[in-house]
C-alpha positions as CSV (number, residue, x, y, z in Angstrom):
1,X,-63.0,-4.9,-4.8
2,X,-61.1,-6.6,-2.3
3,X,-62.0,-10.4,-1.4
4,X,-58.8,-11.3,0.5
5,X,-57.6,-10.1,4.1
6,X,-54.1,-10.3,4.9
7,X,-52.8,-9.6,8.4
8,X,-49.4,-9.0,9.3
9,X,-47.6,-7.7,12.4
10,X,-46.3,-4.1,11.6
11,X,-48.0,-1.2,9.4
12,X,-44.4,-1.1,7.8
13,X,-44.6,-4.7,6.5
14,X,-48.4,-4.2,5.8
15,X,-47.8,-1.3,3.4
16,X,-44.9,-2.9,1.5
17,X,-46.8,-6.3,1.3
18,X,-49.7,-4.0,0.0
19,X,-48.1,-2.6,-2.5
20,X,-47.2,-6.1,-3.9
21,X,-50.7,-7.8,-4.1
22,X,-52.6,-5.0,-5.7
23,X,-56.4,-4.1,-5.0
24,X,-57.8,-7.4,-4.7
25,X,-56.2,-7.7,-1.0
26,X,-56.8,-5.7,2.2
27,X,-53.5,-5.8,4.1
28,X,-53.6,-5.1,8.0
29,X,-51.4,-5.1,10.6
30,X,-52.2,-6.7,14.2
31,X,-49.5,-4.6,15.8
32,X,-48.0,-8.0,17.0
33,X,-49.8,-10.3,19.7
34,X,-53.5,-9.9,20.3
35,X,-53.6,-12.5,23.0
36,X,-51.4,-13.2,26.0
37,X,-51.4,-14.5,29.2
38,X,-52.5,-12.1,32.4
39,X,-50.2,-9.6,33.9
40,X,-52.2,-10.0,37.0
41,X,-52.0,-13.7,37.7
42,X,-50.0,-17.0,36.7
43,X,-52.7,-17.4,34.3
44,X,-51.8,-21.4,33.6
45,X,-53.9,-24.2,35.1
46,X,-51.1,-26.4,36.2
47,X,-53.2,-29.2,37.4
48,X,-55.6,-29.2,34.0
49,X,-52.4,-29.9,31.4
50,X,-51.0,-26.6,31.4
51,X,-53.9,-25.0,30.0
52,X,-53.3,-21.2,29.3
53,X,-55.9,-18.5,30.1
54,X,-55.4,-16.2,27.4
55,X,-56.9,-12.8,27.2
56,X,-57.0,-10.2,24.4
57,X,-54.3,-7.8,25.5
58,X,-54.8,-4.4,26.8
59,X,-55.2,-1.7,24.4
60,X,-55.7,-3.6,21.2
61,X,-59.5,-3.3,21.2
62,X,-59.5,-0.5,18.2
63,X,-57.1,-2.9,16.0
64,X,-59.1,-5.9,16.8
65,X,-62.3,-4.2,16.1
66,X,-60.6,-3.1,12.8
67,X,-59.7,-6.7,12.0
68,X,-63.1,-8.3,12.3
69,X,-64.6,-5.3,10.3
70,X,-62.1,-6.2,7.5
71,X,-63.3,-10.0,8.0
72,X,-66.6,-9.5,7.3
73,X,-66.3,-7.8,4.0
74,X,-63.9,-10.5,2.5
75,X,-64.0,-14.4,1.2
76,X,-61.0,-15.3,2.6
77,X,-58.2,-14.6,5.4
78,X,-54.7,-14.7,5.1
79,X,-52.3,-14.9,7.9
80,X,-49.0,-13.5,7.3
81,X,-46.9,-13.3,10.9
82,X,-43.1,-13.8,10.6
83,X,-41.9,-17.1,9.9
84,X,-40.9,-18.3,13.1
85,X,-42.7,-19.7,16.4
86,X,-43.8,-16.7,17.4
87,X,-45.1,-15.7,14.3
88,X,-47.1,-19.1,13.9
89,X,-48.2,-18.4,17.5
90,X,-49.8,-15.1,16.5
91,X,-51.5,-16.5,13.2
92,X,-52.8,-18.8,15.5
93,X,-54.5,-16.5,18.0
94,X,-55.5,-14.1,15.3
95,X,-57.2,-17.4,14.2
96,X,-59.4,-18.1,17.0
97,X,-60.1,-14.4,17.6
98,X,-61.6,-14.6,14.0
99,X,-63.1,-17.5,14.1
100,X,-61.0,-18.9,11.1
101,X,-61.5,-22.5,10.0
102,X,-57.4,-23.9,11.1
103,X,-57.8,-26.8,9.1
104,X,-57.9,-24.2,5.7
105,X,-54.9,-23.3,4.0
106,X,-54.5,-19.7,5.8
107,X,-50.9,-19.4,6.8
108,X,-48.8,-17.8,4.6
109,X,-44.9,-17.6,5.2
110,X,-42.0,-15.8,3.3
111,X,-38.2,-15.7,4.2
112,X,-37.5,-12.2,2.6
113,X,-40.3,-9.3,1.5
114,X,-39.7,-8.8,-2.2
115,X,-42.3,-9.0,-4.9
116,X,-41.4,-12.4,-6.2
117,X,-41.0,-14.3,-2.9
118,X,-44.2,-12.5,-1.5
119,X,-46.6,-13.4,-4.8
120,X,-44.7,-17.3,-4.6
121,X,-45.8,-17.6,-0.9
122,X,-49.6,-16.8,-1.8
123,X,-49.3,-19.5,-4.5
124,X,-48.3,-22.0,-1.6
125,X,-50.5,-21.2,1.7
126,X,-50.6,-24.0,4.5
127,X,-52.3,-25.1,7.4
128,X,-51.3,-23.4,10.6
129,X,-48.4,-25.8,12.1
130,X,-49.4,-26.6,15.7
131,X,-46.4,-28.1,16.6
132,X,-44.9,-24.6,16.1
133,X,-47.4,-23.2,18.1
134,X,-47.1,-25.9,20.8
135,X,-43.4,-24.7,20.9
136,X,-44.2,-21.3,21.4
137,X,-47.1,-22.1,24.2
138,X,-44.6,-24.3,26.0
139,X,-41.7,-21.5,26.2
140,X,-44.0,-19.3,27.1
141,X,-45.6,-21.2,30.0
142,X,-42.3,-22.4,31.2
143,X,-40.8,-19.0,31.6
144,X,-44.6,-18.0,33.1
145,X,-43.9,-20.7,35.7
146,X,-40.2,-19.5,36.4
147,X,-41.1,-16.0,36.8
148,X,-44.3,-16.0,38.4
149,X,-43.4,-18.6,41.0
150,X,-39.9,-17.6,41.9
151,X,-40.3,-13.6,41.7
152,X,-42.9,-13.3,44.7
153,X,-40.7,-15.2,46.8
154,X,-37.8,-12.7,45.7
155,X,-40.4,-9.7,46.4
156,X,-41.2,-11.2,50.0
157,X,-37.1,-12.2,51.0
158,X,-35.4,-9.4,49.1
159,X,-37.4,-6.4,47.8
160,X,-40.2,-5.8,45.2
161,X,-39.5,-5.4,41.6
162,X,-37.0,-8.6,41.3
163,X,-37.8,-11.1,38.5
164,X,-36.1,-14.7,37.8
165,X,-36.1,-16.3,34.4
166,X,-34.5,-19.4,32.7
167,X,-32.0,-17.8,30.3
168,X,-31.7,-14.5,32.0
169,X,-30.6,-16.2,35.4
170,X,-27.9,-18.1,33.4
171,X,-26.6,-14.9,31.7
172,X,-26.3,-13.1,35.0
173,X,-24.7,-16.4,36.7
174,X,-22.2,-16.3,33.9
175,X,-21.1,-12.8,34.4
176,X,-20.6,-13.2,38.3
177,X,-18.7,-16.2,37.5
178,X,-16.5,-14.2,35.1
179,X,-15.9,-11.5,37.7
180,X,-14.8,-14.3,40.1
181,X,-12.4,-15.4,38.0
182,X,-11.2,-12.1,37.6
183,X,-10.9,-11.1,41.3
184,X,-9.1,-14.8,42.2
185,X,-6.7,-14.4,39.2
186,X,-3.0,-13.8,40.4
187,X,-1.1,-12.6,37.8
188,X,2.3,-14.5,36.6
189,X,5.4,-12.7,35.3
190,X,6.9,-13.8,32.2
191,X,9.4,-12.2,29.6
192,X,10.0,-11.9,26.1
193,X,13.1,-11.2,24.4
194,X,13.3,-9.2,20.8
195,X,16.0,-8.8,18.8
196,X,15.9,-6.0,15.8
197,X,17.6,-7.3,12.6
198,X,18.8,-5.9,9.1
199,X,19.6,-7.8,6.0
200,X,20.6,-6.0,3.0
201,X,18.4,-2.7,3.6
202,X,15.6,-4.5,5.1
203,X,14.8,-4.3,8.7
204,X,12.9,-7.0,11.0
205,X,12.7,-8.6,14.1
206,X,12.7,-11.8,15.8
207,X,11.8,-13.6,19.0
208,X,13.8,-15.6,21.8
209,X,12.8,-19.2,21.2
210,X,15.0,-21.8,22.6
211,X,18.3,-22.0,24.5
212,X,20.6,-25.2,24.3
213,X,18.1,-26.9,21.9
214,X,15.2,-26.5,24.2
215,X,12.1,-24.3,24.2
216,X,12.2,-22.1,27.1
217,X,9.8,-20.0,28.7
218,X,11.3,-16.9,30.3
219,X,9.5,-16.2,33.6
220,X,12.2,-14.0,35.4
221,X,14.9,-11.1,35.0
222,X,17.5,-13.7,36.3
223,X,16.2,-16.2,33.4
224,X,16.5,-13.4,30.9
225,X,20.2,-12.1,32.1
226,X,21.1,-15.9,31.5
227,X,19.7,-15.7,27.9
228,X,21.5,-12.6,27.5
229,X,24.9,-13.9,28.8
230,X,24.5,-17.2,26.2
231,X,24.1,-14.8,23.0
232,X,27.3,-12.6,24.4
233,X,28.5,-10.7,20.9
234,X,27.5,-14.0,19.0
235,X,26.2,-13.3,15.4
236,X,22.7,-13.7,14.2
237,X,23.1,-16.7,11.6
238,X,20.1,-18.2,9.8
239,X,19.5,-21.7,10.4
240,X,16.4,-22.6,8.8
241,X,13.9,-21.2,6.6
242,X,10.8,-22.6,5.8
243,X,8.1,-21.2,3.1
244,X,4.8,-22.2,2.6
245,X,1.0,-21.4,1.2
246,X,-1.8,-20.9,3.5
247,X,-5.5,-20.6,2.6
248,X,-7.6,-18.5,4.8
249,X,-11.4,-18.8,4.2
250,X,-14.4,-16.9,4.4
251,X,-16.8,-16.6,7.1
252,X,-20.1,-18.0,6.8
253,X,-23.0,-15.4,6.0
254,X,-24.8,-14.0,9.2
255,X,-26.8,-15.7,11.7
256,X,-28.8,-13.8,14.4
257,X,-26.1,-14.1,16.8
258,X,-22.9,-13.5,14.7
259,X,-24.9,-10.5,13.2
260,X,-25.2,-9.2,16.8
261,X,-21.5,-9.9,17.8
262,X,-20.1,-8.1,14.4
263,X,-22.4,-5.2,14.7
264,X,-21.3,-4.5,18.3
265,X,-17.7,-5.2,17.0
266,X,-17.8,-3.1,14.0
267,X,-20.6,-0.8,14.5
268,X,-20.8,-0.4,18.3
269,X,-24.6,-1.1,18.1
270,X,-25.9,-3.0,21.2
271,X,-27.8,-6.3,20.4
272,X,-31.4,-4.5,20.6
273,X,-30.5,-1.7,18.4
274,X,-29.1,-4.2,15.9
275,X,-32.7,-6.1,15.9
276,X,-34.2,-2.8,15.3
277,X,-32.5,-1.6,12.7
278,X,-32.6,-5.3,10.7
279,X,-36.5,-5.0,11.5
280,X,-36.5,-2.3,9.3
281,X,-34.6,-3.3,6.6
282,X,-36.4,-6.7,6.4
283,X,-39.8,-5.2,6.5
284,X,-39.1,-2.7,3.7
285,X,-37.4,0.5,2.4
286,X,-38.9,2.8,-0.1
287,X,-36.3,2.8,-3.1
288,X,-38.0,5.5,-5.7
289,X,-39.6,3.9,-8.5
290,X,-39.0,0.3,-7.6
291,X,-41.2,1.0,-4.7
292,X,-41.0,-0.3,-1.2
293,X,-38.6,-3.3,-0.9
294,X,-37.2,-5.6,1.9
295,X,-33.5,-5.2,1.8
296,X,-32.5,-8.2,3.7
297,X,-33.9,-11.8,4.6
298,X,-35.5,-12.8,8.0
299,X,-33.2,-11.6,10.7
300,X,-34.1,-14.2,13.7
301,X,-32.4,-17.4,12.1
302,X,-29.8,-19.8,13.4
303,X,-29.1,-21.0,9.9
304,X,-26.2,-20.5,7.4
305,X,-28.1,-22.2,4.5
306,X,-28.6,-19.8,1.3
307,X,-31.0,-20.5,-1.6
308,X,-29.2,-21.6,-5.0
309,X,-30.7,-18.8,-6.6
310,X,-29.2,-16.0,-4.3
311,X,-26.1,-18.1,-4.7
312,X,-26.4,-17.8,-8.5
313,X,-26.9,-14.1,-8.6
314,X,-24.0,-13.5,-6.0
315,X,-21.6,-15.7,-8.3
316,X,-22.8,-13.4,-11.5
317,X,-22.1,-10.2,-9.4
318,X,-19.0,-11.4,-8.0
319,X,-17.7,-12.4,-11.7
320,X,-18.7,-9.2,-13.3
321,X,-17.5,-7.2,-10.3
322,X,-13.6,-8.9,-9.3
323,X,-13.5,-11.6,-12.2
324,X,-13.8,-15.3,-12.5
325,X,-11.2,-16.0,-10.3
326,X,-12.8,-14.6,-7.3
327,X,-15.8,-16.9,-7.8
328,X,-15.4,-20.6,-6.7
329,X,-16.2,-23.2,-8.8
330,X,-18.8,-24.8,-6.6
331,X,-21.3,-22.5,-4.5
332,X,-20.2,-22.9,-1.1
333,X,-21.9,-24.3,1.7
334,X,-21.4,-23.9,5.4
335,X,-22.3,-26.4,8.1
336,X,-24.6,-25.7,11.1
337,X,-22.5,-24.1,13.9
338,X,-24.0,-25.6,16.3
339,X,-25.9,-29.1,16.8
340,X,-29.0,-27.6,18.1
341,X,-29.6,-25.3,15.3
342,X,-33.1,-25.4,14.1
343,X,-32.3,-24.6,10.5
344,X,-35.6,-23.0,9.9
345,X,-34.9,-20.1,7.5
346,X,-31.9,-19.3,5.1
347,X,-28.9,-17.5,6.7
348,X,-29.3,-13.3,6.8
349,X,-28.0,-12.0,3.5
350,X,-29.5,-9.3,1.1
351,X,-32.6,-9.9,-0.8
352,X,-30.6,-9.0,-4.0
353,X,-26.7,-9.0,-4.4
354,X,-27.2,-6.4,-7.3
355,X,-28.3,-3.8,-4.4
356,X,-24.9,-2.3,-3.5
357,X,-24.6,-0.2,0.0
358,X,-23.6,2.5,-2.4
359,X,-26.4,2.3,-4.3
360,X,-28.8,2.0,-1.3
361,X,-26.8,5.1,0.6
362,X,-29.9,7.8,-0.8
363,X,-32.6,5.8,0.3
364,X,-31.8,4.6,3.8
365,X,-30.8,6.2,7.2
366,X,-27.0,6.1,8.6
367,X,-27.7,3.3,10.7
368,X,-29.4,1.5,8.1
369,X,-26.9,2.0,5.6
370,X,-24.1,0.7,8.2
371,X,-26.1,-2.6,9.0
372,X,-26.8,-3.2,5.2
373,X,-23.4,-2.8,4.5
374,X,-22.2,-5.2,7.0
375,X,-24.7,-8.0,6.1
376,X,-24.1,-7.3,2.1
377,X,-20.4,-7.6,2.4
378,X,-20.5,-10.6,4.6
379,X,-22.7,-12.4,2.2
380,X,-20.7,-11.6,-0.9
381,X,-17.7,-12.3,0.8
382,X,-18.8,-15.9,1.9
383,X,-19.6,-16.6,-1.6
384,X,-16.0,-15.9,-2.8
385,X,-12.8,-17.7,-3.0
386,X,-10.4,-18.2,-0.3
387,X,-7.5,-15.8,0.1
388,X,-3.9,-17.0,-0.1
389,X,-1.1,-16.1,2.1
390,X,2.5,-16.9,1.4
391,X,4.0,-17.5,5.1
392,X,7.6,-17.9,5.8
393,X,9.5,-18.7,9.1
394,X,12.8,-17.8,9.5
395,X,15.4,-19.5,12.6
396,X,18.4,-17.5,13.5
397,X,20.9,-19.0,15.7
398,X,22.9,-16.6,18.1
399,X,25.4,-18.8,20.2
400,X,23.2,-21.7,22.1
401,X,20.3,-19.8,21.5
402,X,17.7,-19.6,18.7
403,X,15.3,-16.8,17.6
404,X,12.4,-17.3,15.4
405,X,10.9,-14.5,13.0
406,X,7.4,-15.2,11.4
407,X,6.3,-13.3,8.2
408,X,3.3,-13.4,6.0
409,X,2.0,-11.6,2.7
410,X,-1.2,-11.7,1.2
411,X,-0.6,-13.3,-2.2
412,X,-4.4,-13.6,-3.3
413,X,-7.0,-11.2,-1.9
414,X,-9.9,-13.8,-2.7
415,X,-13.0,-12.8,-0.1
416,X,-10.4,-10.4,1.8
417,X,-11.3,-8.2,-1.4
418,X,-14.6,-7.2,0.2
419,X,-14.6,-8.0,3.8
420,X,-12.6,-9.6,6.8
421,X,-14.6,-10.7,10.1
422,X,-13.9,-8.9,13.0
423,X,-12.4,-10.3,16.4
424,X,-13.1,-9.5,20.0
425,X,-9.3,-7.9,20.8
426,X,-9.9,-5.6,18.0
427,X,-6.6,-6.8,16.2
428,X,-6.1,-7.1,12.5
429,X,-3.9,-9.2,10.2
430,X,-1.4,-7.3,8.7
431,X,1.4,-8.2,6.5
432,X,4.8,-8.7,7.9
433,X,7.3,-8.7,5.3
434,X,10.4,-10.9,5.7
435,X,13.5,-10.1,3.2
436,X,14.5,-13.1,1.1
437,X,16.7,-15.2,3.0
438,X,18.8,-18.5,3.1
439,X,20.6,-20.9,5.3
440,X,23.7,-19.2,6.4
441,X,22.9,-15.9,5.8
442,X,24.4,-13.6,8.5
443,X,21.6,-10.6,9.7
444,X,23.4,-7.5,10.8
445,X,22.1,-7.6,14.9
446,X,20.5,-4.3,16.3
447,X,19.0,-3.5,19.5
448,X,18.2,-6.6,21.8
449,X,14.9,-5.9,23.9
450,X,14.0,-7.9,27.0
451,X,10.3,-7.0,27.9
452,X,8.6,-7.8,31.3
453,X,4.6,-9.1,30.7
454,X,2.2,-10.1,33.3
455,X,-0.8,-12.9,32.7
456,X,-4.0,-10.8,32.1
457,X,-7.4,-12.2,34.1
458,X,-10.0,-13.3,31.5
459,X,-12.1,-10.5,29.8
460,X,-15.4,-9.1,31.4
461,X,-18.3,-9.9,29.2
462,X,-19.5,-7.6,26.4
463,X,-22.5,-7.9,25.0
464,X,-21.0,-9.4,21.9
465,X,-19.0,-12.0,23.8
466,X,-21.7,-12.8,26.2
467,X,-24.3,-13.6,23.2
468,X,-21.4,-15.9,22.0
469,X,-21.0,-17.9,24.8
470,X,-25.0,-18.3,25.2
471,X,-24.9,-19.5,21.9
472,X,-22.1,-21.9,22.4
473,X,-23.8,-23.5,25.6
474,X,-27.2,-23.9,23.5
475,X,-29.0,-21.6,25.8
476,X,-31.6,-19.1,24.2
477,X,-32.5,-18.9,20.8
478,X,-32.4,-16.3,18.0
479,X,-35.3,-14.2,19.2
480,X,-34.3,-14.5,22.8
481,X,-30.5,-12.8,22.6
482,X,-31.5,-9.3,22.9
483,X,-34.4,-9.0,25.1
484,X,-32.1,-11.2,27.5
485,X,-29.6,-8.7,27.7
486,X,-32.0,-5.6,27.9
487,X,-33.6,-7.4,30.6
488,X,-30.7,-8.1,33.1
489,X,-30.0,-4.7,32.9
490,X,-33.4,-3.0,33.5
491,X,-33.9,-5.2,36.8
492,X,-30.6,-3.9,38.0
493,X,-28.3,-7.3,38.2
494,X,-26.1,-6.0,36.0
495,X,-24.4,-2.5,35.0
496,X,-22.4,-1.4,32.0
497,X,-18.8,-0.3,32.8
498,X,-16.8,0.5,29.3
499,X,-19.3,-1.2,27.4
500,X,-18.6,-4.5,29.8
501,X,-20.9,-5.9,31.9
502,X,-20.5,-6.0,35.6
503,X,-22.7,-7.7,38.3
504,X,-24.4,-5.5,40.8
505,X,-24.5,-6.4,44.6
506,X,-28.2,-7.1,43.9
507,X,-27.6,-9.3,41.1
508,X,-25.2,-11.2,43.4
509,X,-27.6,-11.8,46.0
510,X,-30.4,-13.2,43.9
511,X,-28.0,-15.6,42.0
512,X,-26.5,-16.7,45.5
513,X,-30.4,-17.4,46.5
514,X,-31.2,-18.8,43.3
515,X,-28.3,-21.2,43.3
516,X,-29.1,-22.5,46.8
517,X,-32.6,-23.3,46.2
518,X,-33.2,-23.7,42.4
519,X,-29.6,-24.8,41.0
520,X,-31.0,-26.3,37.8
521,X,-32.4,-22.9,36.5
522,X,-28.8,-21.6,36.6
523,X,-27.2,-24.9,34.9
524,X,-26.3,-23.9,31.8
525,X,-26.5,-28.2,30.4
526,X,-30.2,-28.2,32.3
527,X,-31.5,-25.0,30.4
528,X,-29.6,-26.0,27.0
529,X,-31.5,-29.3,27.4
530,X,-34.8,-27.3,27.9
531,X,-34.2,-25.6,24.4
532,X,-33.3,-28.8,22.9
533,X,-37.1,-30.1,24.5
534,X,-38.6,-27.0,22.8
535,X,-36.9,-28.1,19.6
536,X,-38.3,-31.5,19.7
537,X,-42.0,-29.9,20.5
538,X,-41.5,-28.0,17.2
539,X,-40.3,-30.7,14.9
540,X,-43.1,-33.0,16.4
541,X,-41.1,-35.4,18.3
542,X,-41.9,-34.3,21.9
543,X,-45.4,-33.7,23.7
544,X,-45.3,-30.2,24.9
545,X,-47.3,-30.9,28.0
546,X,-45.0,-33.9,29.2
547,X,-42.0,-31.5,29.0
548,X,-43.7,-29.1,31.3
549,X,-44.7,-32.2,33.5
550,X,-41.3,-33.4,33.6
551,X,-39.8,-30.0,34.4
552,X,-42.6,-29.0,36.9
553,X,-42.4,-32.1,39.0
554,X,-39.3,-31.1,40.3
555,X,-39.5,-27.7,40.5
556,X,-42.5,-27.7,42.7
557,X,-40.6,-29.4,45.6
558,X,-37.9,-27.1,45.5
559,X,-40.5,-24.0,45.7
560,X,-41.9,-25.6,48.6
561,X,-38.6,-25.8,50.4
562,X,-37.5,-22.3,49.4
563,X,-41.2,-20.9,50.9
564,X,-39.7,-22.7,54.1
565,X,-36.3,-22.2,54.3
566,X,-35.4,-19.1,52.4
567,X,-34.4,-16.2,54.7
568,X,-35.3,-12.4,54.2
569,X,-32.3,-10.5,53.3
570,X,-32.2,-6.6,53.7
571,X,-29.9,-4.9,51.3
572,X,-28.0,-2.2,52.8
573,X,-27.4,1.0,50.6
574,X,-23.8,2.3,51.2
575,X,-23.8,6.0,52.8
576,X,-21.8,8.8,51.0
577,X,-20.8,11.8,52.6
578,X,-22.6,13.9,50.5
579,X,-25.8,16.0,51.6
580,X,-29.1,16.2,49.6
581,X,-29.4,19.8,48.7
582,X,-33.4,19.1,48.3
583,X,-34.0,17.8,51.6
584,X,-31.0,17.5,54.0
585,X,-30.7,13.8,54.2
586,X,-27.5,11.7,53.1
587,X,-27.0,10.7,49.4
588,X,-26.7,6.9,49.3
589,X,-24.8,5.1,46.4
590,X,-27.4,3.0,43.9
591,X,-26.5,0.9,41.2
592,X,-28.4,1.5,37.9
593,X,-28.1,0.1,34.3
594,X,-25.0,2.4,33.6
595,X,-23.1,1.9,36.9
596,X,-23.2,3.8,40.2
597,X,-25.0,6.8,40.9
598,X,-26.1,8.8,44.1
599,X,-29.6,9.1,45.3
600,X,-31.3,10.4,48.7
601,X,-32.0,8.2,51.2
602,X,-35.5,9.5,51.8
603,X,-36.6,7.9,48.5
604,X,-39.9,7.8,47.7
605,X,-40.4,10.9,49.3
606,X,-37.0,12.5,47.7
607,X,-36.2,11.5,44.5
608,X,-33.3,13.6,44.0
609,X,-30.5,11.5,42.0
610,X,-27.0,12.8,41.4
611,X,-24.2,11.2,39.1
612,X,-21.1,10.3,41.0
613,X,-18.4,13.0,39.4
614,X,-15.1,11.9,38.4
615,X,-12.3,14.5,37.8
616,X,-9.8,13.2,35.1
617,X,-7.2,16.1,36.6
618,X,-7.3,18.5,33.8
619,X,-8.3,22.4,33.9
620,X,-11.2,23.2,31.6
621,X,-9.6,24.4,28.0
622,X,-12.4,26.9,27.4
623,X,-12.9,29.0,30.5
624,X,-9.5,27.9,32.6
625,X,-11.3,28.1,35.9
626,X,-13.5,24.9,35.9
627,X,-12.2,21.0,36.0
628,X,-12.8,18.7,33.4
629,X,-15.1,16.0,35.0
630,X,-16.2,12.5,33.5
631,X,-20.5,12.3,32.6
632,X,-22.6,10.1,31.2
633,X,-25.3,10.7,28.2
634,X,-28.6,9.6,28.8
635,X,-27.7,6.2,26.8
636,X,-25.0,6.1,29.1
637,X,-22.3,6.8,26.8
638,X,-19.0,8.6,28.5
639,X,-18.2,12.1,27.7
640,X,-16.3,15.0,29.2
641,X,-17.4,18.5,30.3
642,X,-16.5,21.4,32.3
643,X,-17.8,21.4,36.2
644,X,-18.9,24.8,35.8
645,X,-21.7,23.7,33.4
646,X,-24.2,25.6,32.5
647,X,-22.0,28.5,33.1
648,X,-19.3,26.8,30.8
649,X,-20.7,24.6,28.3
650,X,-17.4,22.5,27.1
651,X,-18.1,19.2,26.3
652,X,-15.9,16.2,24.5
653,X,-16.5,12.8,23.8
654,X,-12.8,12.4,23.8
655,X,-10.6,12.6,27.0
656,X,-8.6,15.9,27.5
657,X,-5.0,15.6,28.3
658,X,-3.4,18.3,30.8
659,X,-1.0,19.4,28.1
660,X,-1.5,21.7,25.0
661,X,-0.3,20.9,21.9
662,X,3.6,21.4,21.3
663,X,2.7,22.6,17.8
664,X,0.3,25.0,17.8
665,X,-1.0,25.4,21.8
666,X,-4.4,23.8,21.3
667,X,-6.1,21.1,23.1
668,X,-4.9,17.7,22.7
669,X,-7.4,14.7,23.4
670,X,-7.1,10.6,23.9
671,X,-8.3,8.7,20.5
672,X,-8.9,5.2,21.5
673,X,-10.0,2.5,19.0
674,X,-9.9,-1.0,18.8
675,X,-6.5,-1.2,17.1
676,X,-4.9,1.3,19.7
677,X,-5.1,4.6,20.8
678,X,-2.9,7.8,20.5
679,X,-3.0,11.5,21.6
680,X,-4.1,13.6,18.8
681,X,-4.3,17.8,18.9
682,X,-8.0,19.1,18.0
683,X,-6.6,21.9,15.8
684,X,-3.9,20.4,13.6
685,X,-2.2,17.4,12.6
686,X,0.0,16.9,15.5
687,X,-0.3,13.1,17.4
688,X,1.7,10.9,19.9
689,X,1.5,7.6,21.0
690,X,-0.6,7.0,24.0
691,X,2.0,6.2,27.3
692,X,1.9,2.3,27.7
693,X,0.2,2.4,31.1
694,X,-2.5,4.4,29.5
695,X,-3.1,2.3,26.5
696,X,-3.4,-0.6,28.8
């Protein structure tokens, strides 16, 4: 007979924990929050110390009845929601609803859902941490005040359905500011000169460095010609050789933001997908005879801290699998990435280093395996020795000019044997071998190649780059990144083109109004300061009501001014030449989550929409009659298909090219990767380099 009730958020978590605790415990799921502020009104009594008016969430009736009935059958209740502010607030709301004594030790937290961690947690229950609850309440009320006070203004002055939020507004402004930088960017011409050299049987290349003893940046063809004239027929003689050993250190284990960034780079996951799959791995996977086990630790964290027990297990695994030289003498300790890090939980790591991705393969889905492999490899690498590289820099004199060649080779792989961190430009570090050279050696010169370049504008934000920027600015916290990115797309403030954020006209208009009337909401420094205040509420050093009062006193004055002075704005849709085949009205251009599309100007009477067709200039390889056009899947991914669909069903994720394979006559497509692209035959092994303009 059960004598205790345990309440968690999700059924998956309940199932896992129930198996660990046995028959003396009933484990139920609250399905997330049970109480919240009402949707129909602001729900905050500003004049009464910002008192929130919580109501039970619609649709939770059956869950609440089940919890109350279960409560009557047991002597004790444990609240085991997630170990963060949100989880603490869920526990507090449950305690209120079930009329529990909050002074009792009813709160249980664990950073990983494994048998030992769960049993240890139930040995040391604690009281509900009111500071954590107040920090969550303060954030919720703060966001409610901003959203429910500014949004009606936007509905009245611009259009219905708009919203404003602290973090989302800063994110949209960052995207708009970057777009303005790109628009204002003026390319600057510059040149490089590369010479192909050989010494003995080894070939290598060197780049122009200086002339007449001074480093020279080449800005025009005339300057290039002056350098070439100075080289003349001169031989390339080695003037200096410098060799040294360099260490490369591993990246720290994942925190929430770095996991989202790396999953975007290496797996192509959106932030929301990363968090969804990580939640599944955290809550537990059925491992045959071993039962249900959580494979990773809690995934909402900004700490790189690792428990000594996990470090010891990782070290033993590394020594056994790779050898003692791959394990450092002392466990690695990683410092906080930013001063505002809460350091409440460990880093994201596998619950056991011994559960290798290969062994987990039969028990998990493809996406779960890919993300688990990323977490496992990153953690194991973070506990390994540094890589050692031999680097070599060679200067070569040719007349009055100096050329420089750089080379490196991996001397000891260390952590790189397991994992190397990705980067946003997709490049990888490769060995560049230089032949053994000493001062006085003469290298045989080959082709000298001058090349014109132009500086490039800053790149648009990808999800990974935007998350990193928000983190660096101290805006948002681990739990906010994914929902923020989702919200700004759903509201139509930004669109995604080729996995990069672009602002929409609506987004620019809203931010322009916000900048005029609520500049502090868009001020990254102000928003980061607010996050710091919420952290102080959590650690008990700030009163949450005072934090809200300090913000609201100036915010209220700005609201009054905006009510009086903000002018109504009408957004005019751009009319196209196309006519709606359903009602005869003209179609207009609209901006959606995945870019522009055509919609009937008679909306809402006529809801006809059409994609904007982009012809890629290639005849359909299947039917030979239709043209290949660019399309988008329901999830926004670009693919290519015949414009005669459904009569012709040709589709391809890769862009077809106009000419057939010279080897077998089959269709050739463009294959693009982060490291570069090529043209590949779909039937044989024939491939070609992409032309330079297409590569760019």
